[in-house]
PyMOL Python script that loads the backbone (N, CA, C, O; Angstrom):
from pymol import cmd

cmd.read_pdbstr("""\
ATOM      1  N   MET A   1      -1.390  -0.344  45.150  1.00  0.00           N
ATOM      2  CA  MET A   1       0.049  -0.378  44.970  1.00  0.00           C
ATOM      3  C   MET A   1       0.474   0.445  43.759  1.00  0.00           C
ATOM      4  O   MET A   1       1.520   1.095  43.777  1.00  0.00           O
ATOM      5  N   ILE A   2      -0.346   0.413  42.705  1.00  0.00           N
ATOM      6  CA  ILE A   2       0.011   1.142  41.492  1.00  0.00           C
ATOM      7  C   ILE A   2      -0.005   2.645  41.721  1.00  0.00           C
ATOM      8  O   ILE A   2       0.767   3.378  41.102  1.00  0.00           O
ATOM      9  N   ILE A   3      -0.881   3.106  42.608  1.00  0.00           N
ATOM     10  CA  ILE A   3      -0.954   4.545  42.866  1.00  0.00           C
ATOM     11  C   ILE A   3       0.310   5.026  43.568  1.00  0.00           C
ATOM     12  O   ILE A   3       0.762   6.149  43.341  1.00  0.00           O
ATOM     13  N   LYS A   4       0.878   4.180  44.419  1.00  0.00           N
ATOM     14  CA  LYS A   4       2.116   4.543  45.100  1.00  0.00           C
ATOM     15  C   LYS A   4       3.276   4.615  44.115  1.00  0.00           C
ATOM     16  O   LYS A   4       4.138   5.486  44.237  1.00  0.00           O
ATOM     17  N   ILE A   5       3.306   3.723  43.158  1.00  0.00           N
ATOM     18  CA  ILE A   5       4.358   3.743  42.134  1.00  0.00           C
ATOM     19  C   ILE A   5       4.240   4.995  41.277  1.00  0.00           C
ATOM     20  O   ILE A   5       5.249   5.603  40.918  1.00  0.00           O
ATOM     21  N   ILE A   6       3.014   5.381  40.950  1.00  0.00           N
ATOM     22  CA  ILE A   6       2.801   6.595  40.154  1.00  0.00           C
ATOM     23  C   ILE A   6       3.261   7.827  40.928  1.00  0.00           C
ATOM     24  O   ILE A   6       3.896   8.716  40.361  1.00  0.00           O
ATOM     25  N   ILE A   7       2.948   7.882  42.209  1.00  0.00           N
ATOM     26  CA  ILE A   7       3.349   9.030  43.025  1.00  0.00           C
ATOM     27  C   ILE A   7       4.864   9.109  43.146  1.00  0.00           C
ATOM     28  O   ILE A   7       5.433  10.196  43.048  1.00  0.00           O
ATOM     29  N   VAL A   8       5.519   7.986  43.355  1.00  0.00           N
ATOM     30  CA  VAL A   8       6.986   7.981  43.449  1.00  0.00           C
ATOM     31  C   VAL A   8       7.603   8.409  42.115  1.00  0.00           C
ATOM     32  O   VAL A   8       8.574   9.165  42.096  1.00  0.00           O
ATOM     33  N   GLY A   9       7.043   7.931  41.000  1.00  0.00           N
ATOM     34  CA  GLY A   9       7.530   8.342  39.692  1.00  0.00           C
ATOM     35  C   GLY A   9       7.368   9.835  39.463  1.00  0.00           C
ATOM     36  O   GLY A   9       8.259  10.478  38.908  1.00  0.00           O
ATOM     37  N   LEU A  10       6.237  10.394  39.887  1.00  0.00           N
ATOM     38  CA  LEU A  10       6.025  11.832  39.743  1.00  0.00           C
ATOM     39  C   LEU A  10       6.967  12.633  40.642  1.00  0.00           C
ATOM     40  O   LEU A  10       7.423  13.708  40.255  1.00  0.00           O
ATOM     41  N   LEU A  11       7.258  12.124  41.826  1.00  0.00           N
ATOM     42  CA  LEU A  11       8.216  12.802  42.705  1.00  0.00           C
ATOM     43  C   LEU A  11       9.616  12.810  42.098  1.00  0.00           C
ATOM     44  O   LEU A  11      10.329  13.809  42.188  1.00  0.00           O
ATOM     45  N   ILE A  12      10.004  11.705  41.487  1.00  0.00           N
ATOM     46  CA  ILE A  12      11.309  11.645  40.829  1.00  0.00           C
ATOM     47  C   ILE A  12      11.348  12.616  39.650  1.00  0.00           C
ATOM     48  O   ILE A  12      12.356  13.289  39.432  1.00  0.00           O
ATOM     49  N   PHE A  13      10.250  12.690  38.887  1.00  0.00           N
ATOM     50  CA  PHE A  13      10.160  13.636  37.771  1.00  0.00           C
ATOM     51  C   PHE A  13      10.241  15.079  38.267  1.00  0.00           C
ATOM     52  O   PHE A  13      10.836  15.932  37.608  1.00  0.00           O
ATOM     53  N   MET A  14       9.645  15.352  39.423  1.00  0.00           N
ATOM     54  CA  MET A  14       9.678  16.692  39.990  1.00  0.00           C
ATOM     55  C   MET A  14      11.103  17.075  40.392  1.00  0.00           C
ATOM     56  O   MET A  14      11.538  18.195  40.123  1.00  0.00           O
ATOM     57  N   VAL A  15      11.821  16.173  41.024  1.00  0.00           N
ATOM     58  CA  VAL A  15      13.204  16.448  41.423  1.00  0.00           C
ATOM     59  C   VAL A  15      14.093  16.607  40.188  1.00  0.00           C
ATOM     60  O   VAL A  15      14.993  17.447  40.177  1.00  0.00           O
ATOM     61  N   TYR A  16      13.846  15.807  39.151  1.00  0.00           N
ATOM     62  CA  TYR A  16      14.600  15.930  37.902  1.00  0.00           C
ATOM     63  C   TYR A  16      14.418  17.323  37.292  1.00  0.00           C
ATOM     64  O   TYR A  16      15.392  17.938  36.856  1.00  0.00           O
ATOM     65  N   ASN A  17      13.186  17.821  37.258  1.00  0.00           N
ATOM     66  CA  ASN A  17      12.943  19.154  36.717  1.00  0.00           C
ATOM     67  C   ASN A  17      13.589  20.233  37.563  1.00  0.00           C
ATOM     68  O   ASN A  17      14.041  21.250  37.035  1.00  0.00           O
ATOM     69  N   LEU A  18      13.637  20.025  38.864  1.00  0.00           N
ATOM     70  CA  LEU A  18      14.289  20.984  39.741  1.00  0.00           C
ATOM     71  C   LEU A  18      15.776  21.083  39.425  1.00  0.00           C
ATOM     72  O   LEU A  18      16.327  22.182  39.368  1.00  0.00           O
ATOM     73  N   PHE A  19      16.430  19.941  39.218  1.00  0.00           N
ATOM     74  CA  PHE A  19      17.853  19.970  38.917  1.00  0.00           C
ATOM     75  C   PHE A  19      18.131  20.473  37.502  1.00  0.00           C
ATOM     76  O   PHE A  19      19.179  21.070  37.255  1.00  0.00           O
ATOM     77  N   CYS A  20      17.199  20.239  36.566  1.00  0.00           N
ATOM     78  CA  CYS A  20      17.358  20.819  35.221  1.00  0.00           C
ATOM     79  C   CYS A  20      17.301  22.338  35.285  1.00  0.00           C
ATOM     80  O   CYS A  20      18.080  23.017  34.616  1.00  0.00           O
ATOM     81  N   ALA A  21      16.389  22.873  36.080  1.00  0.00           N
ATOM     82  CA  ALA A  21      16.293  24.321  36.240  1.00  0.00           C
ATOM     83  C   ALA A  21      17.548  24.874  36.911  1.00  0.00           C
ATOM     84  O   ALA A  21      18.019  25.954  36.552  1.00  0.00           O
ATOM     85  N   LEU A  22      18.083  24.150  37.872  1.00  0.00           N
ATOM     86  CA  LEU A  22      19.304  24.580  38.547  1.00  0.00           C
ATOM     87  C   LEU A  22      20.480  24.616  37.576  1.00  0.00           C
ATOM     88  O   LEU A  22      21.289  25.544  37.602  1.00  0.00           O
ATOM     89  N   ARG A  23      20.568  23.596  36.718  1.00  0.00           N
ATOM     90  CA  ARG A  23      21.655  23.543  35.745  1.00  0.00           C
ATOM     91  C   ARG A  23      21.569  24.715  34.761  1.00  0.00           C
ATOM     92  O   ARG A  23      22.585  25.325  34.427  1.00  0.00           O
ATOM     93  N   ILE A  24      20.366  25.023  34.305  1.00  0.00           N
ATOM     94  CA  ILE A  24      20.188  26.135  33.369  1.00  0.00           C
ATOM     95  C   ILE A  24      20.482  27.465  34.055  1.00  0.00           C
ATOM     96  O   ILE A  24      21.041  28.371  33.438  1.00  0.00           O
ATOM     97  N   MET A  25      20.112  27.585  35.321  1.00  0.00           N
ATOM     98  CA  MET A  25      20.371  28.820  36.055  1.00  0.00           C
ATOM     99  C   MET A  25      21.876  29.046  36.206  1.00  0.00           C
ATOM    100  O   MET A  25      22.346  30.181  36.118  1.00  0.00           O
ATOM    101  N   ASN A  26      22.621  27.979  36.430  1.00  0.00           N
ATOM    102  CA  ASN A  26      24.064  28.127  36.611  1.00  0.00           C
ATOM    103  C   ASN A  26      24.798  28.383  35.303  1.00  0.00           C
ATOM    104  O   ASN A  26      25.786  29.117  35.293  1.00  0.00           O
ATOM    105  N   LYS A  27      24.339  27.795  34.193  1.00  0.00           N
ATOM    106  CA  LYS A  27      25.020  27.971  32.918  1.00  0.00           C
ATOM    107  C   LYS A  27      24.729  29.330  32.283  1.00  0.00           C
ATOM    108  O   LYS A  27      25.617  29.946  31.694  1.00  0.00           O
ATOM    109  N   ASN A  28      23.474  29.800  32.406  1.00  0.00           N
ATOM    110  CA  ASN A  28      23.058  31.082  31.852  1.00  0.00           C
ATOM    111  C   ASN A  28      23.321  31.153  30.348  1.00  0.00           C
ATOM    112  O   ASN A  28      23.825  32.162  29.856  1.00  0.00           O
ATOM    113  N   ASP A  29      22.987  30.099  29.621  1.00  0.00           N
ATOM    114  CA  ASP A  29      23.160  30.023  28.170  1.00  0.00           C
ATOM    115  C   ASP A  29      21.857  30.456  27.493  1.00  0.00           C
ATOM    116  O   ASP A  29      20.808  29.878  27.778  1.00  0.00           O
ATOM    117  N   PRO A  30      21.894  31.467  26.595  1.00  0.00           N
ATOM    118  CA  PRO A  30      20.651  31.930  25.965  1.00  0.00           C
ATOM    119  C   PRO A  30      20.048  30.918  24.988  1.00  0.00           C
ATOM    120  O   PRO A  30      18.872  31.037  24.643  1.00  0.00           O
ATOM    121  N   ASN A  31      20.812  29.935  24.537  1.00  0.00           N
ATOM    122  CA  ASN A  31      20.300  28.937  23.601  1.00  0.00           C
ATOM    123  C   ASN A  31      19.506  27.825  24.292  1.00  0.00           C
ATOM    124  O   ASN A  31      18.776  27.085  23.632  1.00  0.00           O
ATOM    125  N   GLN A  32      19.643  27.703  25.607  1.00  0.00           N
ATOM    126  CA  GLN A  32      18.926  26.687  26.369  1.00  0.00           C
ATOM    127  C   GLN A  32      17.480  27.131  26.589  1.00  0.00           C
ATOM    128  O   GLN A  32      17.192  28.327  26.526  1.00  0.00           O
ATOM    129  N   PRO A  33      16.565  26.193  26.846  1.00  0.00           N
ATOM    130  CA  PRO A  33      15.188  26.594  27.165  1.00  0.00           C
ATOM    131  C   PRO A  33      15.145  27.383  28.476  1.00  0.00           C
ATOM    132  O   PRO A  33      16.062  27.302  29.292  1.00  0.00           O
ATOM    133  N   LYS A  34      14.092  28.128  28.658  1.00  0.00           N
ATOM    134  CA  LYS A  34      13.964  28.979  29.847  1.00  0.00           C
ATOM    135  C   LYS A  34      13.831  28.149  31.115  1.00  0.00           C
ATOM    136  O   LYS A  34      13.288  27.044  31.104  1.00  0.00           O
ATOM    137  N   MET A  35      14.339  28.704  32.200  1.00  0.00           N
ATOM    138  CA  MET A  35      14.277  28.032  33.483  1.00  0.00           C
ATOM    139  C   MET A  35      12.831  27.918  33.962  1.00  0.00           C
ATOM    140  O   MET A  35      12.480  26.964  34.658  1.00  0.00           O
ATOM    141  N   SER A  36      11.996  28.882  33.594  1.00  0.00           N
ATOM    142  CA  SER A  36      10.599  28.866  34.043  1.00  0.00           C
ATOM    143  C   SER A  36       9.831  27.667  33.478  1.00  0.00           C
ATOM    144  O   SER A  36       8.833  27.240  34.059  1.00  0.00           O
ATOM    145  N   LYS A  37      10.293  27.125  32.350  1.00  0.00           N
ATOM    146  CA  LYS A  37       9.664  25.928  31.785  1.00  0.00           C
ATOM    147  C   LYS A  37       9.776  24.760  32.757  1.00  0.00           C
ATOM    148  O   LYS A  37       8.802  24.044  32.989  1.00  0.00           O
ATOM    149  N   PHE A  38      10.952  24.571  33.318  1.00  0.00           N
ATOM    150  CA  PHE A  38      11.176  23.453  34.233  1.00  0.00           C
ATOM    151  C   PHE A  38      10.530  23.704  35.593  1.00  0.00           C
ATOM    152  O   PHE A  38      10.026  22.773  36.221  1.00  0.00           O
ATOM    153  N   ILE A  39      10.542  24.948  36.046  1.00  0.00           N
ATOM    154  CA  ILE A  39       9.889  25.270  37.312  1.00  0.00           C
ATOM    155  C   ILE A  39       8.375  25.101  37.170  1.00  0.00           C
ATOM    156  O   ILE A  39       7.713  24.632  38.096  1.00  0.00           O
ATOM    157  N   GLY A  40       7.832  25.480  36.018  1.00  0.00           N
ATOM    158  CA  GLY A  40       6.403  25.292  35.774  1.00  0.00           C
ATOM    159  C   GLY A  40       6.015  23.828  35.753  1.00  0.00           C
ATOM    160  O   GLY A  40       4.962  23.450  36.267  1.00  0.00           O
ATOM    161  N   ARG A  41       6.868  23.001  35.154  1.00  0.00           N
ATOM    162  CA  ARG A  41       6.615  21.550  35.164  1.00  0.00           C
ATOM    163  C   ARG A  41       6.628  21.012  36.585  1.00  0.00           C
ATOM    164  O   ARG A  41       5.842  20.131  36.931  1.00  0.00           O
ATOM    165  N   ARG A  42       7.517  21.541  37.398  1.00  0.00           N
ATOM    166  CA  ARG A  42       7.630  21.089  38.783  1.00  0.00           C
ATOM    167  C   ARG A  42       6.364  21.450  39.563  1.00  0.00           C
ATOM    168  O   ARG A  42       5.850  20.639  40.334  1.00  0.00           O
ATOM    169  N   VAL A  43       5.873  22.659  39.358  1.00  0.00           N
ATOM    170  CA  VAL A  43       4.651  23.085  40.047  1.00  0.00           C
ATOM    171  C   VAL A  43       3.454  22.257  39.575  1.00  0.00           C
ATOM    172  O   VAL A  43       2.626  21.837  40.384  1.00  0.00           O
ATOM    173  N   LEU A  44       3.368  22.025  38.267  1.00  0.00           N
ATOM    174  CA  LEU A  44       2.274  21.218  37.725  1.00  0.00           C
ATOM    175  C   LEU A  44       2.326  19.790  38.270  1.00  0.00           C
ATOM    176  O   LEU A  44       1.289  19.205  38.580  1.00  0.00           O
ATOM    177  N   THR A  45       3.520  19.236  38.386  1.00  0.00           N
ATOM    178  CA  THR A  45       3.670  17.901  38.946  1.00  0.00           C
ATOM    179  C   THR A  45       3.229  17.868  40.408  1.00  0.00           C
ATOM    180  O   THR A  45       2.611  16.898  40.848  1.00  0.00           O
ATOM    181  N   SER A  46       3.542  18.917  41.156  1.00  0.00           N
ATOM    182  CA  SER A  46       3.113  18.989  42.551  1.00  0.00           C
ATOM    183  C   SER A  46       1.590  19.013  42.660  1.00  0.00           C
ATOM    184  O   SER A  46       1.013  18.355  43.525  1.00  0.00           O
ATOM    185  N   VAL A  47       0.948  19.773  41.782  1.00  0.00           N
ATOM    186  CA  VAL A  47      -0.515  19.843  41.793  1.00  0.00           C
ATOM    187  C   VAL A  47      -1.110  18.480  41.454  1.00  0.00           C
ATOM    188  O   VAL A  47      -2.079  18.052  42.080  1.00  0.00           O
ATOM    189  N   ILE A  48      -0.539  17.803  40.474  1.00  0.00           N
ATOM    190  CA  ILE A  48      -1.034  16.477  40.093  1.00  0.00           C
ATOM    191  C   ILE A  48      -0.874  15.485  41.243  1.00  0.00           C
ATOM    192  O   ILE A  48      -1.763  14.667  41.480  1.00  0.00           O
ATOM    193  N   ILE A  49       0.251  15.548  41.959  1.00  0.00           N
ATOM    194  CA  ILE A  49       0.475  14.645  43.093  1.00  0.00           C
ATOM    195  C   ILE A  49      -0.561  14.897  44.188  1.00  0.00           C
ATOM    196  O   ILE A  49      -1.113  13.950  44.748  1.00  0.00           O
ATOM    197  N   VAL A  50      -0.824  16.154  44.491  1.00  0.00           N
ATOM    198  CA  VAL A  50      -1.812  16.469  45.523  1.00  0.00           C
ATOM    199  C   VAL A  50      -3.198  15.982  45.108  1.00  0.00           C
ATOM    200  O   VAL A  50      -3.935  15.437  45.929  1.00  0.00           O
ATOM    201  N   LEU A  51      -3.555  16.176  43.841  1.00  0.00           N
ATOM    202  CA  LEU A  51      -4.864  15.717  43.372  1.00  0.00           C
ATOM    203  C   LEU A  51      -4.990  14.193  43.419  1.00  0.00           C
ATOM    204  O   LEU A  51      -6.037  13.663  43.793  1.00  0.00           O
ATOM    205  N   ILE A  52      -3.925  13.495  43.040  1.00  0.00           N
ATOM    206  CA  ILE A  52      -3.946  12.023  43.104  1.00  0.00           C
ATOM    207  C   ILE A  52      -4.093  11.553  44.546  1.00  0.00           C
ATOM    208  O   ILE A  52      -4.848  10.622  44.824  1.00  0.00           O
ATOM    209  N   LEU A  53      -3.373  12.196  45.464  1.00  0.00           N
ATOM    210  CA  LEU A  53      -3.486  11.819  46.868  1.00  0.00           C
ATOM    211  C   LEU A  53      -4.894  12.082  47.403  1.00  0.00           C
ATOM    212  O   LEU A  53      -5.449  11.247  48.117  1.00  0.00           O
ATOM    213  N   LEU A  54      -5.470  13.225  47.066  1.00  0.00           N
ATOM    214  CA  LEU A  54      -6.826  13.523  47.525  1.00  0.00           C
ATOM    215  C   LEU A  54      -7.843  12.550  46.948  1.00  0.00           C
ATOM    216  O   LEU A  54      -8.723  12.073  47.664  1.00  0.00           O
ATOM    217  N   LEU A  55      -7.728  12.255  45.665  1.00  0.00           N
ATOM    218  CA  LEU A  55      -8.647  11.298  45.054  1.00  0.00           C
ATOM    219  C   LEU A  55      -8.472   9.896  45.645  1.00  0.00           C
ATOM    220  O   LEU A  55      -9.446   9.171  45.848  1.00  0.00           O
ATOM    221  N   GLY A  56      -7.229   9.530  45.914  1.00  0.00           N
ATOM    222  CA  GLY A  56      -6.969   8.223  46.514  1.00  0.00           C
ATOM    223  C   GLY A  56      -7.552   8.105  47.909  1.00  0.00           C
ATOM    224  O   GLY A  56      -8.076   7.054  48.277  1.00  0.00           O
ATOM    225  N   ILE A  57      -7.467   9.170  48.688  1.00  0.00           N
ATOM    226  CA  ILE A  57      -8.028   9.154  50.042  1.00  0.00           C
ATOM    227  C   ILE A  57      -9.553   9.161  49.985  1.00  0.00           C
ATOM    228  O   ILE A  57     -10.204   8.446  50.748  1.00  0.00           O
ATOM    229  N   LEU A  58     -10.129   9.961  49.087  1.00  0.00           N
ATOM    230  CA  LEU A  58     -11.585  10.035  48.995  1.00  0.00           C
ATOM    231  C   LEU A  58     -12.206   8.740  48.487  1.00  0.00           C
ATOM    232  O   LEU A  58     -13.297   8.374  48.926  1.00  0.00           O
ATOM    233  N   THR A  59     -11.542   8.041  47.578  1.00  0.00           N
ATOM    234  CA  THR A  59     -12.085   6.795  47.051  1.00  0.00           C
ATOM    235  C   THR A  59     -11.767   5.592  47.932  1.00  0.00           C
ATOM    236  O   THR A  59     -12.358   4.527  47.755  1.00  0.00           O
ATOM    237  N   GLY A  60     -10.853   5.744  48.870  1.00  0.00           N
ATOM    238  CA  GLY A  60     -10.521   4.655  49.771  1.00  0.00           C
ATOM    239  C   GLY A  60      -9.361   3.795  49.295  1.00  0.00           C
ATOM    240  O   GLY A  60      -9.051   2.787  49.931  1.00  0.00           O
ATOM    241  N   VAL A  61      -8.717   4.158  48.204  1.00  0.00           N
ATOM    242  CA  VAL A  61      -7.573   3.404  47.715  1.00  0.00           C
ATOM    243  C   VAL A  61      -6.386   3.575  48.664  1.00  0.00           C
ATOM    244  O   VAL A  61      -5.644   2.629  48.927  1.00  0.00           O
ATOM    245  N   ILE A  62      -6.222   4.790  49.169  1.00  0.00           N
ATOM    246  CA  ILE A  62      -5.160   5.093  50.127  1.00  0.00           C
ATOM    247  C   ILE A  62      -5.836   5.360  51.465  1.00  0.00           C
ATOM    248  O   ILE A  62      -6.770   6.157  51.545  1.00  0.00           O
ATOM    249  N   THR A  63      -5.371   4.702  52.500  1.00  0.00           N
ATOM    250  CA  THR A  63      -5.919   4.947  53.837  1.00  0.00           C
ATOM    251  C   THR A  63      -4.865   5.676  54.668  1.00  0.00           C
ATOM    252  O   THR A  63      -3.765   5.161  54.871  1.00  0.00           O
ATOM    253  N   PRO A  64      -5.199   6.862  55.144  1.00  0.00           N
ATOM    254  CA  PRO A  64      -4.222   7.597  55.950  1.00  0.00           C
ATOM    255  C   PRO A  64      -4.036   6.949  57.312  1.00  0.00           C
ATOM    256  O   PRO A  64      -4.898   6.207  57.783  1.00  0.00           O
ATOM    257  N   ASN A  65      -2.928   7.231  57.923  1.00  0.00           N
ATOM    258  CA  ASN A  65      -2.624   6.702  59.246  1.00  0.00           C
ATOM    259  C   ASN A  65      -3.526   7.393  60.276  1.00  0.00           C
ATOM    260  O   ASN A  65      -3.509   8.620  60.372  1.00  0.00           O
ATOM    261  N   PRO A  66      -4.307   6.639  61.039  1.00  0.00           N
ATOM    262  CA  PRO A  66      -5.216   7.283  61.988  1.00  0.00           C
ATOM    263  C   PRO A  66      -4.486   7.922  63.175  1.00  0.00           C
ATOM    264  O   PRO A  66      -4.979   8.882  63.767  1.00  0.00           O
ATOM    265  N   ARG A  67      -3.324   7.393  63.515  1.00  0.00           N
ATOM    266  CA  ARG A  67      -2.549   7.957  64.609  1.00  0.00           C
ATOM    267  C   ARG A  67      -1.225   8.462  64.060  1.00  0.00           C
ATOM    268  O   ARG A  67      -0.440   7.668  63.543  1.00  0.00           O
ATOM    269  N   PRO A  68      -0.956   9.750  64.155  1.00  0.00           N
ATOM    270  CA  PRO A  68       0.262  10.299  63.560  1.00  0.00           C
ATOM    271  C   PRO A  68       1.546   9.965  64.295  1.00  0.00           C
ATOM    272  O   PRO A  68       2.624  10.283  63.794  1.00  0.00           O
ATOM    273  N   TYR A  69       1.480   9.344  65.455  1.00  0.00           N
ATOM    274  CA  TYR A  69       2.686   9.020  66.199  1.00  0.00           C
ATOM    275  C   TYR A  69       2.814   7.546  66.457  1.00  0.00           C
ATOM    276  O   TYR A  69       3.784   7.110  67.078  1.00  0.00           O
TER     277      TYR A  69
END
""", "prot")
cmd.dss("prot")
cmd.show_as("cartoon", "prot")
cmd.util.cbc("prot")
cmd.orient("prot")
């Protein structure tokens, strides 16, 4: 159960970084941090989520659905 909470938290963090990058792109203020900082965080979060899912499946903590329909 804790792994699912961590994944949901990381997904929320990823969406937050996406909207921060969008806000900076629209404002175009040179004093704000670069948009690539937030996009990089989003990509790193995606990699971490994939690794957690793979480790969870390999260790048996997460069991995938045997029938996709």
